[in-house]
N, C-alpha and C positions, 0 to 999 in steps of 0.2 A: 912771448907772445901767447894768448890763448888759442887752442888749436878745436877747430870743430868738433862738435861731436860727431860719432860715429853711426851712433842710433837711429840718427834721421836718415830717410830717403825719400827723396822727392816723389811724387807721384810720377812725372813727365822728368826724366832727364834730361833731355835735349833740346828743351825749350831755352828761347832767350834770356837772363835775367833782364825785369825790369828797371830800369836806370832813371835817378830823376835828371832835369837838362843839367841842374847844377845845384850845389848844397845848401846854397838860398832859395833857391825854387821849392825846394824839400819843406824848409822850415816855414815859407808861405803857406803852403800848402797846413801842413800841422796846426800853424794861427789860425787859418779859415776854418779848418775843420772844429777848431773851438770857438768858432764865431768871434775872433778875435778882430776881423778886418785889416791884419797888419801891426793891429796894437800890440808897444812893446814898451818898455822902462814903464815911464809914468801913467802911461794911458792905462798899463793892463789894471792897476789899484782901481781905475774908474770903471772899467769894464765888468770888474769881478764883484765890486761893490755893487753894481746895478742891476747884476742878474737877480731876478725875483728867486725868493726863499722857495715859492711853491710855483710849481711851473701851469703855466696854463692847460686850458684841459686837452685842446686840441693838440698838444707837444705830448700828450700821456697815451699811452695805450693800455690796456685791457690786464696786461700781464701785472700782478700782485710784487713788488719790488722784493720779495722773500725769494722767488724763484732766480731773480738777478746773481743773489750770493752764493747761493746753491749750487750756479752754472759756475761759478768762480771757485766753488769748492770741486765740485766733478773735472772742474779742466786741470786742476790742480794734484788731482788724484792719478791722473792718465800721462803725465807730461813733468818731468823735472829734468832742465836743460840749463846746466850751470852756463851761465855767459861769461863771467871774469877771471879776472888770472890767477883765482886760486884753486880752479878745477886741474888737477894735475893726471888726469888721465884715470884716476881709479876709477873699477869698477863700477857702477850704481846698485844698488840691492833694489831700487824701483823697478814696479812694472809697468807696461804698457795693458793693462786691466783696470776693469772697474773693480779693485781688490779691496778699497781704503787702506793700502800700503802707507796712504799719506797720514794715517791715522794709527795703524797698527805697529807701523817701521818692521824691524825683521824679528819684532815677539818680544816677550817677558826676559827670556835668557839672553837675547843679544842686546838687546835696550831697554835694559831695567830701569832708567832714566823716566820711561814714558807709562811706565804702571805704579800702581799703588802697591807702596812698599809693606804695607800691613797683607794685603790679598792681591799676588800679583796677577791673578786671572782680571782685576778691574784697571781702568785708563784712571791715572791719576790726573785728578781732578784737586779745586780748591774752593771752597763753600766763601763767598763773597761778604764783606762787612753790613751787607743791606740788612735789614730788619722787616719783619712783618710782610708785606705786598713784594719789598725789596730784596727778598731773597733771591741769590742768581749764585752761577758757580762759575769759574776762570779758570783758564790755565794754570800750570803749575808754572811759575817762574823762577829765574836766577835773581840774584840780589839785584842785577841792573835794571829786569824787568822784561829780558829776552825769553821767551816762552817756551818752557820744555816739549816741544813736540819735532815731528819726523821732518815736515815741511814747513820752512820758516812763512811760507809767501802767506799759510794759512792766519798769519797776524798780523797781516797789513793793514787791517781796519776791525772794528770791533763788530762787524757785520757777519763777515766771513769767518770770526774766532769766534762768535757764538753759535753759528752754524756747527762749527767743527765742535764747540764743546757739547753741542745737545746730540750729535751723533757718538761721541763718549759715553754719554749719558745712557742714553740707548742701549749701548753695550752692558754696560754696567748696570741697568736693570734687567737684561736678557741673561745676563748671568747668575742671577738670584734666580730668575723664571727656568732655567735650563736644569740648574741642582734642585731644581723640584718634580724633575720629569725623569723617573728612574731610568727608563731606557736610554735616557743620555749621558750617563754617567759611567757607563761601564765598559767604556773603550778606551782605559788607560787613563793614566793620573792627570792628563792636560785636556781629558773632552769634554769637560765643561767649558772651559775656554775658547776651545776649537769649536762647540756648538755655538758658543753665543756668537763667536766672531762671524761663523759660515750664518747665521740666521739674520745678523744685521747685515753682514755683506750682501746676500738674498733682497733683503728690504729695501735698500739704499740701490740696488741695481734695480730693482721691480719700480721704485719712484723715477731712476732715469729714463725707462723705455715705457713705463706706461701713464707718467703724470706730466714728467718734464718736457722730454722731447716732443710730445705730440702737442705742447703748448708755442712752441718756436721753429717748427719744422715746418715747411712748405705742405698743404692739404694734400696732394696728390703722394707725398711719401710717409704721411699720417696713416691714411687708408691702408698703404701697405703694411706697415707697422701691427696695425689692427689684427693683422692675420697672425702675429707671433713673430717674436725676435729670431727665431731658428731658421726662418722663412724668409725674412727681411735678405734681399739681394743687394750688398753693397758694391752698387757698381763700380765707383771710384777707383779701385785696387785692380777691377780685371781678373784674372784669372791665381792673381797672387792673393795669401792671407791679408788680412787686414796689419794695417802696423802705424807706428806714430810717423808723423811726417811736417816737414818745415812748413808747409801748407796749412795744416792746422795747430803748430804752436806758434807761428809769428804771423798770423794773418786770421784766418777764418775763426779759429779759437777764442780769436780774443772780439768777438761782434758784442759781447756784454758790458765792454767800456762804454759803449755808446747808450746803453740802458741805464746807466747812474744818474741819479738826481745830484742836485747840487748839495742838499743836505736832507737829511730824515731825523722822525721824532723816534726815537727808540721806545716810549712809552707815553704813556698819560701824563707821568710827573713830571717829565725832563724836556726841555724846550728843544725846538730843531736845532741840531747840531750840524755845522758844515763836514762834508766829507776828507774834506783837504782841508788844513791849517793856513791862514795867510802868515807868513814869515814864521817869526819866535814865539807862537801862540802857546799857554800851558797845555799840557796834556788829556787834561778835561775841557777844552774848549774847540773839541774836532772828534771825529770817528779813527783818525789815525789810531793803531793800537801799538803793541811792543810796549807796555806799561799793565800795572795791574788795574783790573774793570774799578771804574770807579763805583760807590758804593748803592747809588739812585739808580744806576744803568743796567738793564736787562732789556731784551728783545719780547714785545708782550705782543705775541703772533698773532692778535687779532691787528695790527696794525701794518702786517708785512704778506698775510695769507689770507683768503677767502675761508674759513669755516666753516663747516656745518653744524647745526645747533648743538648735535652731541660735543664736537671740539670745543666750540666756545664756551660750553658749560662748563669743560675741563679747566680751561685758560680761568674763565673768572671764580671757580671754583680755589685755583690756584692764588691769581694776582687780586680777585677782588673787579668790580665793575670797572667800566671806564668811566672818566669823570666829565660830567655835564659839559665842562667848556668844550669837549671835544665838538661835540652838536651843535654849537654857537655858530657856526658858519654853514651847517646842514649838509656839509662836505661829507665825502665817502671817508671813513675810519681808515680803508686800507690804502696807505701809498702804493702807487702805481709807479711801474718804470717807464722812461721816455721810450718815445717810438724808435725805431730803429730808423738809421739813417745816416750820412758820415757826418754827423756833427757830434762831438760833445761837450758835456758840460763846461762853460767857463772856468769853474772851482779847479778841474782835472788838468789844467794848466798852470796849478802849481806846485805840482808832486815834488816831494824833499827827493834831492842827487846826491849821489854820493860824495866825497870827499874826493876833489880832484875831477869831477866830471865836468862837461859844459853845463853851463846854466841853462842852456838851450833844451835841452830835458826834461825841465821840469815841466813840459807838456806832454802830456799822456799820448796826444796821438803821434808826436815825434819819436819816442820813443818805439812804439810799434812799427811805424815809416821804417826806421832806421834797421830794427831787425830784420825786417825783412827784405831790406837790399842789402844787407849783412849776409842772411841766409840766403841770396840768389834766387827768390822768386818771381817767376814770370808774372806778367798783366793778367787780371784777370779774365781779359776777352781771349788772350792767346793759350788760356788753361781751358779757358771753357771749350774753345773751338777743338783742342786736343781730347779732350774726354767726351766731345760730342754731345754737350749739355747746352740746352738752352739759355739764352741769357739776353737781360734786358738791362744795360747798363751802356755805359762810354767806353771806348777803348784805348788804349794806352794809359793805364791808371795802376795804382801798386792794389794788389788783389783784397786787402782788407776794406778801400775805399770800394770796390768794385761788389764784395758782398754786401753791403750795407746801401750802397744805392740800388740795389736789386730790389733788398727788402722794402727799401722806401717806395719805389715805382711797382712793384709787383702788388703788395699787400700793404699798403699807404703804411710802412712799419710796424706793424702788428706782427708779424712773424717774416722767417729767413725765406728767398725765394727757391727755387730747386736747386740752383746751383751753389749757394751757400748751404744748404740744408745737407745735398749729397758731402759738402765737406767735413760738416760737423756730423750729422746724425751716422753716416756711413764709418765714420772712423770709428764713435761711441759705440755703435751697435757691433760694429766689426772687432770693437776690444771686447765683446761679451762671448761674440761668436768662437772667439778661439780661445776664450779660456775655460775648459774642460769641466771647471766647477761651477762655472755661471750658471744664471738660470735660464740662459740658452739652452741649455741641455738637463734643463729639470722642469719637463713640460706639466708637472702637479705642484710644480709651486705658485699656487694661486692667493695671495694674503688679501685678507680681510679686512675692516677696520678696527682697532682695537676699540674705541671711542663706542660703537654703536654697530651691533650687527645688521649685516645686509650693505653696509656701505662700503665703499670703496678703499683701499690703502693708498693713501697721497704723502705728500711732503711733511702737512702737518700731523700725521698720523706718527712718520719716523721722528718728529723735533720734539714731538708730545710722548715717547714712548719712555722716556729717561724717568718721568713723571709716576709711572705706572707701579701697581702694587704688585709685586712679585708672585702672590699667588694665583691672582688674576688674570697676570701673562701668564703663567704657566698653563693655567686652564685654557687658553686663548692659544697658546703653542700647541697643545692638542686638541683643540677644537678646528682649528683651522688645517689638520693635517699635515703639521711641519716636521713632526716626530720621523713618522718613515723615510722623508729625502733627505734627513739629516742624520739620518742612523746609517743609510744606505752610504754615503758621503764618509761617514766617521770609520764603517767597516773598509771603507774603499782606502783608508788614508792607513789605516792601522796594519791592511796587506798588504802595502806596496809603500814605496817611495817614489814610485814613477813620476818620472818631472810632469808630465801634463796631468798628475793629480796631486802635486804634492801638498802636504799639510800645513798648516799655518806654521811658522817657527814659532817656539815654544822654548 
């Protein structure tokens, strides 16, 4: 029998775990969260087929859909908790830090399968089968289609998989940039790799703290975050250092499931594809991954993020203009996330289940609810009272439901309320604060746009870096003042192998 991981420690140990009245009542709650109203069996097909491919305007938030899958990528980076019988208690090399260990693993020497055989400073990727505007990149894969990556969850669907690819491409482009900056090549044989990894990680951390979290946290917490990552007070941990908690892993950190749409359009040439298949569909009839990327499939960022004029010009140069068909219905070409509420799309009631697992676990909501019960999570109301946090949701209900209900009631589903924001924001900002090599301890790290001087560095910038010219990127690195903090960190790693400032494994 699987033993619970000892990495996780609850925020409050003495609270009574929330328990459903019965297994049937938990299943009924999960069906309600998917809008199935008790429908199972033959009724499920009818309900799924009648779910609109594009959601009504009143059900959509202002959040671009690209941030939903970046959030999934972030959650995977800070948490890896095996929940099956194959975990034999082996220590995990993964850390509770926003250090991209889900991308880099333990480095080129320990995990060579993650890196390019010809140049192990670069992460291994393959160029897809597309041509012209269809040129795209994919993860390297085994003969059976499994991705050669550190965290298999990053290949659950094409959208998070392509986010992983884009960050890997950013690293590879920055290798080319760093080897053109003399000061970054003088700190040992691995200094270019270390500098590129560190810079990619800092830019990623910046996007988390300065772009993504401000879009989803309660406005009061955003105002506090604007004073700086180092000054942000992580209230939920009290006097203890931040840590990974079951409340985050099995409840609050899963808020993004409510943002998922039933279908997405990857680019102007591919019709909308369902996020989850119905039964045994061919691999390219849906967005579940774990197989080679289809030749026409790539993420056109114009359909997933709000781009500046300079960013849009870069994408148009790479991909060509959007076809006129997109403007026929005069809709916004950027696909928006669903509003936060205790409702998941019906499509996510069709999740594949492992061999031998209950067919009821095809409901994504039930998976999360069962995980919360198994972890002994308290109700949302009990936890909020114990943490002395204001809350506006019903008592005696699962923690995840409370987080989503608060977002719906306080902010009409546009962002998390204060309770949910503390559980998510305090955890992620806390992960930055305990990492002595993070941007929380580098006050002079303030990136600006590579696309256009004077514009902010945001998620689109990070995902576009992989297409940057190495010489132009090197000039940008020096123009932004990245060289000095990188050299300081490389020098510290060369002089010491202290645990609190350990270098990336090579």
